Chimera marker file (.cmm) of the C-alpha trace (Angstrom):
<marker_set name="trace">
<marker id="1" x="112.973" y="92.374" z="101.082" r="1" g="1" b="0" radius="0.5"/>
<marker id="2" x="110.836" y="91.129" z="98.220" r="1" g="1" b="0" radius="0.5"/>
<marker id="3" x="108.375" y="89.372" z="100.534" r="1" g="1" b="0" radius="0.5"/>
<marker id="4" x="108.128" y="92.407" z="102.811" r="1" g="1" b="0" radius="0.5"/>
<marker id="5" x="107.321" y="94.743" z="99.921" r="1" g="1" b="0" radius="0.5"/>
<marker id="6" x="104.815" y="92.275" z="98.480" r="1" g="1" b="0" radius="0.5"/>
<marker id="7" x="103.027" y="91.922" z="101.819" r="1" g="1" b="0" radius="0.5"/>
<marker id="8" x="102.782" y="95.674" z="102.323" r="1" g="1" b="0" radius="0.5"/>
<marker id="9" x="101.537" y="96.288" z="98.777" r="1" g="1" b="0" radius="0.5"/>
<marker id="10" x="98.952" y="93.471" z="98.872" r="1" g="1" b="0" radius="0.5"/>
<marker id="11" x="97.430" y="94.894" z="102.047" r="1" g="1" b="0" radius="0.5"/>
<marker id="12" x="96.941" y="98.309" z="100.426" r="1" g="1" b="0" radius="0.5"/>
<marker id="13" x="95.394" y="97.469" z="97.056" r="1" g="1" b="0" radius="0.5"/>
<marker id="14" x="91.990" y="96.297" z="95.794" r="1" g="1" b="0" radius="0.5"/>
<marker id="15" x="93.504" y="93.721" z="93.416" r="1" g="1" b="0" radius="0.5"/>
<marker id="16" x="96.163" y="91.861" z="95.450" r="1" g="1" b="0" radius="0.5"/>
<marker id="17" x="96.537" y="89.149" z="92.793" r="1" g="1" b="0" radius="0.5"/>
<marker id="18" x="97.985" y="91.702" z="90.376" r="1" g="1" b="0" radius="0.5"/>
<marker id="19" x="100.804" y="92.753" z="92.713" r="1" g="1" b="0" radius="0.5"/>
<marker id="20" x="104.235" y="91.586" z="91.606" r="1" g="1" b="0" radius="0.5"/>
<marker id="21" x="107.740" y="92.432" z="92.743" r="1" g="1" b="0" radius="0.5"/>
<marker id="22" x="110.798" y="91.971" z="90.540" r="1" g="1" b="0" radius="0.5"/>
<marker id="23" x="114.210" y="91.898" z="92.197" r="1" g="1" b="0" radius="0.5"/>
<marker id="24" x="117.268" y="93.239" z="90.351" r="1" g="1" b="0" radius="0.5"/>
<marker id="25" x="120.442" y="92.755" z="92.364" r="1" g="1" b="0" radius="0.5"/>
<marker id="26" x="123.608" y="94.756" z="91.918" r="1" g="1" b="0" radius="0.5"/>
<marker id="27" x="126.915" y="94.754" z="93.767" r="1" g="1" b="0" radius="0.5"/>
<marker id="28" x="125.894" y="96.993" z="96.648" r="1" g="1" b="0" radius="0.5"/>
<marker id="29" x="122.313" y="97.849" z="95.764" r="1" g="1" b="0" radius="0.5"/>
<marker id="30" x="119.051" y="96.051" z="95.260" r="1" g="1" b="0" radius="0.5"/>
<marker id="31" x="116.276" y="97.398" z="93.040" r="1" g="1" b="0" radius="0.5"/>
<marker id="32" x="112.749" y="96.256" z="93.797" r="1" g="1" b="0" radius="0.5"/>
<marker id="33" x="110.275" y="96.927" z="90.999" r="1" g="1" b="0" radius="0.5"/>
<marker id="34" x="106.720" y="96.974" z="92.321" r="1" g="1" b="0" radius="0.5"/>
<marker id="35" x="103.936" y="96.500" z="89.796" r="1" g="1" b="0" radius="0.5"/>
<marker id="36" x="100.276" y="96.955" z="90.683" r="1" g="1" b="0" radius="0.5"/>
<marker id="37" x="97.015" y="97.225" z="88.761" r="1" g="1" b="0" radius="0.5"/>
<marker id="38" x="96.367" y="100.546" z="87.055" r="1" g="1" b="0" radius="0.5"/>
<marker id="39" x="93.434" y="101.279" z="89.377" r="1" g="1" b="0" radius="0.5"/>
<marker id="40" x="95.623" y="100.706" z="92.455" r="1" g="1" b="0" radius="0.5"/>
<marker id="41" x="98.414" y="103.137" z="91.589" r="1" g="1" b="0" radius="0.5"/>
<marker id="42" x="96.868" y="105.942" z="93.635" r="1" g="1" b="0" radius="0.5"/>
<marker id="43" x="96.519" y="103.736" z="96.690" r="1" g="1" b="0" radius="0.5"/>
<marker id="44" x="100.166" y="102.699" z="96.595" r="1" g="1" b="0" radius="0.5"/>
<marker id="45" x="101.456" y="106.226" z="95.961" r="1" g="1" b="0" radius="0.5"/>
<marker id="46" x="99.073" y="108.087" z="98.273" r="1" g="1" b="0" radius="0.5"/>
<marker id="47" x="98.456" y="111.802" z="98.612" r="1" g="1" b="0" radius="0.5"/>
<marker id="48" x="101.602" y="113.702" z="97.673" r="1" g="1" b="0" radius="0.5"/>
<marker id="49" x="103.499" y="110.394" z="97.649" r="1" g="1" b="0" radius="0.5"/>
<marker id="50" x="103.238" y="109.852" z="101.398" r="1" g="1" b="0" radius="0.5"/>
<marker id="51" x="102.426" y="106.143" z="101.250" r="1" g="1" b="0" radius="0.5"/>
<marker id="52" x="105.168" y="105.502" z="98.675" r="1" g="1" b="0" radius="0.5"/>
<marker id="53" x="107.642" y="107.336" z="100.902" r="1" g="1" b="0" radius="0.5"/>
<marker id="54" x="106.551" y="105.298" z="103.932" r="1" g="1" b="0" radius="0.5"/>
<marker id="55" x="106.940" y="102.032" z="101.992" r="1" g="1" b="0" radius="0.5"/>
<marker id="56" x="110.440" y="103.041" z="100.896" r="1" g="1" b="0" radius="0.5"/>
<marker id="57" x="111.372" y="103.981" z="104.469" r="1" g="1" b="0" radius="0.5"/>
<marker id="58" x="110.259" y="100.622" z="105.877" r="1" g="1" b="0" radius="0.5"/>
<marker id="59" x="112.065" y="98.637" z="103.173" r="1" g="1" b="0" radius="0.5"/>
<marker id="60" x="115.256" y="100.691" z="103.571" r="1" g="1" b="0" radius="0.5"/>
<marker id="61" x="115.184" y="100.178" z="107.330" r="1" g="1" b="0" radius="0.5"/>
<marker id="62" x="114.899" y="96.411" z="106.844" r="1" g="1" b="0" radius="0.5"/>
<marker id="63" x="117.762" y="96.488" z="104.321" r="1" g="1" b="0" radius="0.5"/>
<marker id="64" x="120.232" y="98.190" z="106.659" r="1" g="1" b="0" radius="0.5"/>
<marker id="65" x="120.638" y="94.862" z="108.470" r="1" g="1" b="0" radius="0.5"/>
<marker id="66" x="122.136" y="93.397" z="105.286" r="1" g="1" b="0" radius="0.5"/>
<marker id="67" x="124.261" y="96.486" z="104.574" r="1" g="1" b="0" radius="0.5"/>
<marker id="68" x="122.487" y="96.864" z="101.236" r="1" g="1" b="0" radius="0.5"/>
<marker id="69" x="121.103" y="99.929" z="99.522" r="1" g="1" b="0" radius="0.5"/>
<marker id="70" x="117.531" y="99.332" z="98.389" r="1" g="1" b="0" radius="0.5"/>
<marker id="71" x="115.631" y="101.305" z="95.770" r="1" g="1" b="0" radius="0.5"/>
<marker id="72" x="111.885" y="100.772" z="95.421" r="1" g="1" b="0" radius="0.5"/>
<marker id="73" x="110.442" y="101.650" z="92.034" r="1" g="1" b="0" radius="0.5"/>
<marker id="74" x="106.683" y="101.703" z="91.545" r="1" g="1" b="0" radius="0.5"/>
<marker id="75" x="105.834" y="100.727" z="87.971" r="1" g="1" b="0" radius="0.5"/>
<marker id="76" x="102.581" y="100.452" z="86.089" r="1" g="1" b="0" radius="0.5"/>
<link id1="1" id2="2" r="1" g="1" b="0" radius="0.2"/>
<link id1="2" id2="3" r="1" g="1" b="0" radius="0.2"/>
<link id1="3" id2="4" r="1" g="1" b="0" radius="0.2"/>
<link id1="4" id2="5" r="1" g="1" b="0" radius="0.2"/>
<link id1="5" id2="6" r="1" g="1" b="0" radius="0.2"/>
<link id1="6" id2="7" r="1" g="1" b="0" radius="0.2"/>
<link id1="7" id2="8" r="1" g="1" b="0" radius="0.2"/>
<link id1="8" id2="9" r="1" g="1" b="0" radius="0.2"/>
<link id1="9" id2="10" r="1" g="1" b="0" radius="0.2"/>
<link id1="10" id2="11" r="1" g="1" b="0" radius="0.2"/>
<link id1="11" id2="12" r="1" g="1" b="0" radius="0.2"/>
<link id1="12" id2="13" r="1" g="1" b="0" radius="0.2"/>
<link id1="13" id2="14" r="1" g="1" b="0" radius="0.2"/>
<link id1="14" id2="15" r="1" g="1" b="0" radius="0.2"/>
<link id1="15" id2="16" r="1" g="1" b="0" radius="0.2"/>
<link id1="16" id2="17" r="1" g="1" b="0" radius="0.2"/>
<link id1="17" id2="18" r="1" g="1" b="0" radius="0.2"/>
<link id1="18" id2="19" r="1" g="1" b="0" radius="0.2"/>
<link id1="19" id2="20" r="1" g="1" b="0" radius="0.2"/>
<link id1="20" id2="21" r="1" g="1" b="0" radius="0.2"/>
<link id1="21" id2="22" r="1" g="1" b="0" radius="0.2"/>
<link id1="22" id2="23" r="1" g="1" b="0" radius="0.2"/>
<link id1="23" id2="24" r="1" g="1" b="0" radius="0.2"/>
<link id1="24" id2="25" r="1" g="1" b="0" radius="0.2"/>
<link id1="25" id2="26" r="1" g="1" b="0" radius="0.2"/>
<link id1="26" id2="27" r="1" g="1" b="0" radius="0.2"/>
<link id1="27" id2="28" r="1" g="1" b="0" radius="0.2"/>
<link id1="28" id2="29" r="1" g="1" b="0" radius="0.2"/>
<link id1="29" id2="30" r="1" g="1" b="0" radius="0.2"/>
<link id1="30" id2="31" r="1" g="1" b="0" radius="0.2"/>
<link id1="31" id2="32" r="1" g="1" b="0" radius="0.2"/>
<link id1="32" id2="33" r="1" g="1" b="0" radius="0.2"/>
<link id1="33" id2="34" r="1" g="1" b="0" radius="0.2"/>
<link id1="34" id2="35" r="1" g="1" b="0" radius="0.2"/>
<link id1="35" id2="36" r="1" g="1" b="0" radius="0.2"/>
<link id1="36" id2="37" r="1" g="1" b="0" radius="0.2"/>
<link id1="37" id2="38" r="1" g="1" b="0" radius="0.2"/>
<link id1="38" id2="39" r="1" g="1" b="0" radius="0.2"/>
<link id1="39" id2="40" r="1" g="1" b="0" radius="0.2"/>
<link id1="40" id2="41" r="1" g="1" b="0" radius="0.2"/>
<link id1="41" id2="42" r="1" g="1" b="0" radius="0.2"/>
<link id1="42" id2="43" r="1" g="1" b="0" radius="0.2"/>
<link id1="43" id2="44" r="1" g="1" b="0" radius="0.2"/>
<link id1="44" id2="45" r="1" g="1" b="0" radius="0.2"/>
<link id1="45" id2="46" r="1" g="1" b="0" radius="0.2"/>
<link id1="46" id2="47" r="1" g="1" b="0" radius="0.2"/>
<link id1="47" id2="48" r="1" g="1" b="0" radius="0.2"/>
<link id1="48" id2="49" r="1" g="1" b="0" radius="0.2"/>
<link id1="49" id2="50" r="1" g="1" b="0" radius="0.2"/>
<link id1="50" id2="51" r="1" g="1" b="0" radius="0.2"/>
<link id1="51" id2="52" r="1" g="1" b="0" radius="0.2"/>
<link id1="52" id2="53" r="1" g="1" b="0" radius="0.2"/>
<link id1="53" id2="54" r="1" g="1" b="0" radius="0.2"/>
<link id1="54" id2="55" r="1" g="1" b="0" radius="0.2"/>
<link id1="55" id2="56" r="1" g="1" b="0" radius="0.2"/>
<link id1="56" id2="57" r="1" g="1" b="0" radius="0.2"/>
<link id1="57" id2="58" r="1" g="1" b="0" radius="0.2"/>
<link id1="58" id2="59" r="1" g="1" b="0" radius="0.2"/>
<link id1="59" id2="60" r="1" g="1" b="0" radius="0.2"/>
<link id1="60" id2="61" r="1" g="1" b="0" radius="0.2"/>
<link id1="61" id2="62" r="1" g="1" b="0" radius="0.2"/>
<link id1="62" id2="63" r="1" g="1" b="0" radius="0.2"/>
<link id1="63" id2="64" r="1" g="1" b="0" radius="0.2"/>
<link id1="64" id2="65" r="1" g="1" b="0" radius="0.2"/>
<link id1="65" id2="66" r="1" g="1" b="0" radius="0.2"/>
<link id1="66" id2="67" r="1" g="1" b="0" radius="0.2"/>
<link id1="67" id2="68" r="1" g="1" b="0" radius="0.2"/>
<link id1="68" id2="69" r="1" g="1" b="0" radius="0.2"/>
<link id1="69" id2="70" r="1" g="1" b="0" radius="0.2"/>
<link id1="70" id2="71" r="1" g="1" b="0" radius="0.2"/>
<link id1="71" id2="72" r="1" g="1" b="0" radius="0.2"/>
<link id1="72" id2="73" r="1" g="1" b="0" radius="0.2"/>
<link id1="73" id2="74" r="1" g="1" b="0" radius="0.2"/>
<link id1="74" id2="75" r="1" g="1" b="0" radius="0.2"/>
<link id1="75" id2="76" r="1" g="1" b="0" radius="0.2"/>
</marker_set>
């Protein structure tokens, strides 16, 4: 999941070197904390949060194979 989120985020932003994903694993859930450069926040979130929603949908779909619940948090 971490690699998938990192790949998606790096392809969207202007500063791909500043993209980092932190993985916090729980019993049944996995929290992925996505950090990007301040200037890239708008590109990752998109108009009315559409890109962020699409990213979350793709990651959740990939996580259903592992029977895990995934939460993607976009941090600054």
